[in-house]
N, C-alpha and C positions, 0 to 999 in steps of 0.2 A: 572693539574689533568686530568685524562683520562675520556673520555665520556663513560658512561655505555651503553653497547650494550644489547638490549632486545633479549634474546635467544629464548624465548618461544612464541613469537608473532604468528607465523604461526601455531604451534601445538594447541595453545589455540583457534585460530580462527576455525581450523578444528573441534576441540572438541565441540565448541559452535554450529557450523552448524550441526554437527552430532546429537547433542542433540535436536536442534530445529526441525530437520527433523524426529526425532523418534516419535512414537505414543504418548508416555508420554509427550514429549515436546509440540507436537501439541495440545494435550488435555488441558494442562495447559495454553497455550497461548490463545486457544479458550475460555476457561472459564474466563480468565482475561479480554479479550476484551469484552465479553458479559456484565460483570459487569461494565467495564469502560464506555461502550456506554450508560448504564442506568443512569449514573450520570447526575444531572440536567443541569450543564453547557454544557456538551457534547450533550445532547438532544437538547438544544437550538441552538447550532452551526449547528447541522445536519439539523434542521428544517429551519434555515435561509438559509443554502446552497440549500436545496430543493426548497424553495420558490423563491429564486433568480434565479435558473437555470431551473425552471419548463418550462418556455417559450422555452428554447433551448433543451429540452429533446429529445433525439433520433437523434440529428444532427450529432453526432460523427459516429454512425453506418451508417447513410445515406451517409456521406462523404466517409467512407471506401468502401461502396458498389459502389459508383460512381467511386472511384479510380480503383477498380477491373475491372469495365466495360470500363474505359478509358474516362469517361464523365467529370471527375473532372477538374474544372478551378478555380484556387485560386482567392479569393476575391468575389465569388458569393455564 
């Protein structure tokens, strides 16, 4: 038996990306994510993440600035 070749993979991918980058696709995604974030279990997860990482808030941007200036030393 011969393996079936997927002919439309690339064109479907391009179509999906074109739709996702269109204004209509962006709006639908935005609305979906707004309602998704409002679900109770997702609110809990976001809050836990915030509480856990609050002590380290801003360290990523500080590290990026240090790298730009050449002051960055790993491990400190």
